[in-house]
C-alpha positions in Angstrom: 66.2 -84.0 69.5 67.9 -83.1 73.2 65.5 -82.7 76.0 67.3 -79.3 76.5 66.6 -77.8 72.7 63.0 -78.7 73.7 62.8 -77.0 76.9 64.5 -74.2 75.0 61.7 -74.2 72.4 58.7 -74.8 75.3 59.6 -72.4 77.4 60.7 -69.2 75.0 59.6 -69.8 71.4 60.3 -66.6 70.6 64.0 -66.8 70.9 63.8 -69.0 67.8 63.5 -66.6 64.1 60.9 -67.0 61.7 63.5 -68.3 58.6 60.8 -70.7 56.5 60.6 -68.1 54.5 64.5 -67.5 53.9 64.8 -71.7 52.4 64.6 -72.5 49.4 62.8 -75.0 48.2 65.6 -77.8 47.9 67.0 -76.8 51.8 63.1 -77.3 52.9 63.2 -80.8 50.8 66.6 -81.3 52.8 65.3 -80.3 56.2 62.5 -82.6 55.8 64.5 -85.5 54.7 67.0 -84.9 58.0 64.0 -84.5 60.1 62.9 -87.9 58.9 66.4 -89.2 60.2 67.9 -89.6 56.8 72.1 -89.3 56.4 73.5 -87.3 54.4 74.2 -90.1 52.0 70.3 -90.9 51.9 69.5 -87.5 51.4 72.3 -87.3 48.2 70.8 -90.0 47.1 67.2 -89.2 47.4 67.2 -85.8 45.8 70.2 -86.6 43.3 72.7 -84.2 45.2 76.3 -85.5 45.6 77.5 -85.8 49.3 79.6 -82.2 49.2 76.9 -80.7 47.6 74.0 -81.9 50.7 77.0 -80.8 53.0 77.1 -76.8 51.9 73.2 -76.9 51.9 73.1 -77.9 55.5 75.7 -75.2 56.3 73.6 -72.8 54.5 70.2 -73.8 56.2 72.1 -73.9 59.7 73.4 -70.6 58.8 69.6 -69.4 58.0 67.8 -71.4 61.1 70.9 -69.6 63.3 71.4 -73.4 64.8 74.8 -75.7 64.7 73.3 -79.1 64.6 70.9 -81.2 63.0 68.9 -81.7 66.5 68.7 -78.1 66.9 67.4 -77.7 63.0 64.9 -80.5 63.4 63.4 -79.0 66.5 63.5 -75.3 64.7 61.5 -77.1 61.1 59.6 -78.7 63.9 58.2 -75.7 65.4 57.8 -73.6 62.7 55.5 -76.2 61.0 58.2 -76.4 58.2 57.7 -80.3 59.0 
């Protein structure tokens, strides 16, 4: 997680939307694994998903969270108490 992302959330947490209720159970599981540092291959193996399915779910998560990177998604997940 970059210092800039953390500072943005610390300075103005209202900038981040509340999206936990928009995530399905699989997306939450993926997000938790992502936050633990798992690669797409690791996530797929843990959740019995293909690499393509993991990528699709990550895109969906990023869109719902209005973020563009794994680090931003992780920061938002921590801020919202998802992980």
